[in-house]
N, C-alpha and C positions, 0 to 999 in steps of 0.2 A: 311685756318687758319695757323697761324704761329706755327711750332711744339714746340717751347719753351713754348707758352702759354698751350698747351695741357700737357706739361710735369710738368709746374708749378701748373696746377690745376687738376692734374690726379686723385686725390682723392676726388675732390669736389663732394658733395651730397646734392642737393637741393630737393631731392625726386621726381625728374623729369628729364629724360634725355634731353628733350627740354630746360628746364631752364639751365641746366649745359652747354648745347651747347651755348645758347645765352649768357650767361656770358663770356663764352671763346672768342666767336666771338667779343663781346664787347671790351675786354681787347686787342686783337689782333688790332683792328682797332685804339683804343685809343693810342696803342704804335706807331701806324704810324704817328699819328698826335696829339702828347702829349701836344700841347699848344692850342689845338682848343676848342671851345664850342661844346655842343652836335650836333647843326645842321652843324657846320663845320667838325665835326668829322665823323658823320654819314651822308654821302653826299646824301642818297635818303630819301625820305619822309617816305618810309616803315621802314627803318633802323632807322630813328630818332624816329618815333612813338614807335617802339619796344624797344628802349633805355629807353625811358621815361617810359613806362609800368613796365619794369624790375626794374627801379629806385624807382618806387613809390609802388612796390609790397612788401607786407610783407613775401611773400615767398622767396624773394632774402634776404636770412639770412647773415648778415656780419659776424657773428661768424663762420658760416660754411665756408665761403670763406677764412677767416683767419687761420682755422683749416687746410684747403688744402695747403695753402701757407707755414704754419709752418711745415707740414709734408715733403713738397718739401726742405725746407730749412734744416731739420735735416737729410735728405737723403744726402744732399751734406757735411754735417759736418762729417759723418761717415769716410771719407778719409782724415780728417784734424786732427792732434794731438792737436793743441790748437786753441781754438775759443775765440774771444773776443765778448762778449755780450754787445754791446755799447747801452747806454740808454740816453734819453733825452725826455723832454716834449716841445710842441709847442702849439701855440694859433692860431685859425683861426678867423679872424675878419670879421663878416658879418654885420656890423654896417651900411653899405651903402645899406643892403637889409632889411628894416625894416619890410617887409610883410612875411619874413620867420618865420615860426613857430617853437617853440621848442628850440629856442636859449636862452642863459643865459648871464648873466653879465661876463665880462672879466676885470680884472684889478680893478682899484678903481674908475673908471669913469663910463659915460654912454655907453661905447661900449658894443657891443653884440656879442657872437659867441659861440665857444666851443672849447675844449681842445683834444689834442692827446698826448698819450705816446707811444713811440715806442721803441723796442729793435731790433736792427739791428745786426746781426751776421756778424762778419768780421775775416778773416784769420789772423794770426799773421803776415802775409806779407802786409796786408793793402788791400785785395780784399774782397768786401761786398759778403756774401754767401746767404743773404735772410733775411726774417722777421720772428723772433722767436715769437714776440708778439706785439699786439697794442691794446690799451685801448682808447675808445673816450668817453667823457662825457660833459654835459653841467650843469653849476650851476643853482639852482631853484631861478629864479627872486624874488619869494616871501620870500626867506630866507634872502635876504639882510639885514643886521643889526639886524636880529632877533636870530641869533645862538650864543652861547657862543664863547669867543675867543678861538683860537686854543689851548693854553696852558690849558684851562679847558675842553677839549674834550678827550675822550679816543682815543688811536692811531687808532683804526680801523675806526673810524668815520671821520678821517681826509683824505683830498685828498692825502697827502703824504704816505698813506697806498699802494698807487699803486706800490711803489717801491718793498714792499715785495710780493704783489700780483703777479707782474711780475717775481719775483724770484721763486715763487713757480712753476709757468708755467714752467720755464726754467728748474728747477729741475726735473720735470716730463718728460721733452722732450728729454733732452740731452743723446747722445748715451754714451754707458757704457765706451767705450774706448777714448772718446774724453774729454779734459779739458777744461771747460767753464769757463771764468774769466769775471765777471760782471764789467764793467768799466763805471763809471759815475762821474759826476761833483758834486759840494759841495751840491746841493740840495738832493742828496742822503745819505748825512751823517745823518743817522739815527741810533740811538742805537739799535733799534728793528731789523734793517736790519742787522746789525752786529751779533746779538744775534739769528738770524733765524737759525734753524738747516740746514745743508748742506751735501749733499752727498760727497764722497771723491774727485770726479772730478769736483767740483764746488768751485770757489774761488771769492774774491772780491777784487777790486782794486777802492777806492773811494777817491776823493780828499776832505780833511777835511774843514769843515766850523766852527766848534765849538772848542773852546780851553778847551777841556773836562778835568775832574779830572782823573789822572792816579795814579797807585799804585807806581810809581818811585819816586826817591828821590825829583825831581824837582816839583812834585804834579800836574803839569799842562802839556798839551800835547805839546804845542808850546815850553816851556822851556826845556822840556825832549829832543825834536828833536834838539833844538838848541845846547844842551850840548853835543850831539854825535860828534865824530871827523869827519873831512872831509875824506871821502874815495876815492875819485877821481873826475876827470873833463872829460868831453866829449862834442862833438859838434853834434848838432841835428837839423834838418829842421824842423822848426815850420810852421805848416798850420793851418790858422784859417780863418773862414767865413768872407768875406768881406775885407780880407788883402792879400796883395801878400806874398808868402813864404819866410821866412827868416832864416839864419843860426843863431843859439845861441849857446853859450858856457855854459855849466851848470855844477854846483858845486854840489856835491851830498853828503849827510850824511844819516845814516839810524841807528835805534836802535829799540829794542823790547819795547812795551809799553802795559800795561793792563788798558784799559777803564774801569772805574767805573760806574754803573748805574746811569742815570740822577737823580737828587733830586727834581727838580721843573716839574710842570705839571703833567698830570695824566699818570702814566705808571704801567705797570704790576708789582707789588711788588715782584714777583719771579725772575725778572731779575738778571742774575748773571754777574759778571766782564768778560770781553771778551778780550783775549790775541791777539795782531796784532803785525804788524810790521810798524813802520812809517818812511817814506822816505821824507827827506826836500829837495828840488830841488831849487837853486837859480842861476839866470842867472847872469853871471860876463861879464865885458866888453861890457855892452850893449851900443847902440849909444844913443845920447841925445834925439832922436826923438821916442824913443820906450820905452814903460814902460817894465822894467825888469820883467822876469817870476819869480814867487815864488810860488811853489806848496807844499803842504804838503799832502802826499799821505799815505792812511791807506790801508794794505793789510793783506790778510789772507795767501798769498803765503810765503813760507819759502824764508827768504833772509839772506845769510851768508857772501856775499862778494860783492865787487864793481859791478862785472859783471852782478850779479842777480839784484841789485838794478837799474842797467842801463837798463836792459831788462824791468823792471817795467815800468820805466820812458817812454820807447819807446811804451810800450803797451798803457799807458795813452795818449801819443801823437796822437794815432790813434782815440781817442773818438771823435774828431771833424768829423769824417765821418758821424756819425748819424745826427750832425748838418747839414752837407752838403745834407743828404738824405732829411731832412724837407725842405731845400731850394729848392731842385729839385722839390718837391711836391707842393710847394707853388709858386715859381717863374716859373718854367717850366710847370707844369701842369695846374697851375692858378686855384687852387681849390675855392679861394676866390672870383673869378669873376663868378662863377656858380650862376644861378637865379632859382634853384629849390626851391621849396616853404616850404619845411619842413626839419628840422633837420635829420630826418630819412633818407630821399632821399638823402641828402648830405653825410650822412655817408656811405651809399651804393656806391656813387659815389666816395667817399674818398678810400673806400675799394679797388675798381678796380684801381684807378690812384696809390695807393700804391704799387700795382705790377709793374706798368709801371715805376714808379720812381726807384724803386729798380733796375729794369733792366737797365735803363739808367746808373745808378750810377755803376753798375757791369761793363757795357762795358767799362766805362771811365777807371776805374782802373785795370780791367783785362787786358787792352791793355797796361798798363804801367808795370804790374808786370809780366804778363804771356803772353807777346805780341808775342812771337814765333809760339804760337798754330795756326793752321789753322783757317782763318776768318770764316769758315762755323759753327763755335760754336755760332755765333752772326748774321750771314748773309745768306739768301738763295743764291742759284746758281745765279738767275737772278740779285740779288742785287750786289753781288761782281763782276760779269761780267760787269755789267753796270758801276760800279766804276772803273774797270779796262780800259774799253774803254775810259771813260772821262778822265784818267789820261795817257793814252799812244796813244792819237790822234788816236783812231780807228785802232791802230796797231794789229798785230797777237794776238789772245787771249792767256793768259797764260794755260799751261797744268794742272797746280796745283792751288788750291786757294792761294792767297797770305797770309802772316802772318797777326793775327788780329791786330796787331800794325799798319801795313800799312793801312789796310781797315778803321781803325778808324780815321787816319789822312786824308785820302782821303775824308771820310764823312764829317769831320770837315772842310775841305777846301771848301765844298760847301756852308758853311756859313761865309766864310772869314778867315779862319784860314790859315796863310801863311807858317808856319812850318819853320821859319828863325831859325838860330842857337840859338838865345837867347830867342825864344818863348816858349821853353819847349814842353810838351805834351798838347794836347787839353784838354779843361775842358768840363764838363757836358753840360754846356750852349751851347757852340759852336756844341757840338755832336748832341743835340736834335733838333737844328735847321737845321744841316746837314741831319740829318735823315728825316725830313719833306721834305725837297728839294729832297733827293734821292727818296722818295715814289713818288713825282710828276714826276721825270723823268721815274721812273720804269713804272708808268701807261702809259706814252707817249710810251714806247717801247712795252708795251704789245699791245697798239692799233694799233701799226705798224706791228705787227706779225700776222702770220696766225694761224688758230686754233691748228695746228699740232705743230707750234713752241711753243706756250703756253703750251701745254700737256707736252712738253719736258723741259720747263724751271724749 
């Protein structure tokens, strides 16, 4: 079993050591073949049958697995001063599997599937630290068209309440000496979220969606932000899913604002005004083929000068990592291709692949930001030695493990990464394909070794 799996699930308690060991073994094998189906991942009939039993068993509690993953994440956070809790919601579409039970409608068509909301902890340098929280739910097919409109329902009954629910979990989990900043897109622009009580080391950084009423002279949020003077300009690299990175020059304004409680819809009548800082970001000198960036950010962080406003914008630019995480989970681990027959079994499978997807993302970005550390933080001795020999034409083995950055590039080269000057660093897709190829080679090496060699590997 991979040592990192044992560490990630160290506190797992499924009330039976055999169950705990089975789940750890499954995650370890899934990490070696992150794009395979269950028969492809678990190569013997006995292993496949054991995996199906675990995924269909009520004793495999997804919340217990998430709890263990959260505790491992929080343990890593204790050594970091600032952590970004990046959040997003994604949809899993299983319309192509009509026999699957427990699914619900997604969107406004006849599509079916379920939803997942993730809180991915990220260091302020852009290295994923783990999963703080995940929620999975399916809509009731019988409720389609029968429920009141969202504006007529109490906040606690809306799906958007998940943002506050995740916030409460974060508040309970964060280490006392770590500042955690919730970073989210416009879907999280909820007055109840801004009004939610927070400990001193919990902050918010949310992209505004609504032109809310404010106490300022301009009366509305956008007008108040527009009236603020330009405090500076800076260049930043924007990274977005399905688009190549690009440089953007941004102009920044900021001002204090006090949001007034909403007047329409069903809300708690005891809601009080909330004081925040608005940061308006506009791209200047954008090329004709790019839509200029315009962000209006709302934050509880204290912003007194341009440098602090710039830092908040940089934090927000890292939010896309949670989208990259969902991309890895869906396109890399191919959850939507699974043919398990119940949503409950799919949720258990998703729970395990969620760990694998985080690990893949961590390896990708740790190599970029912390690439000088020994590769043994991510590779076994046999794995890095195999990579070394492949790269050095069977030459003399290095006395010390190579840096993580080199090992990641070598792994990605097994999937076609050329490493040319303009290629940059390998992405997560190249990495997961390279890891699968590496595991095949390692198995071949093991088959050629003597039993003594295997014990020493």
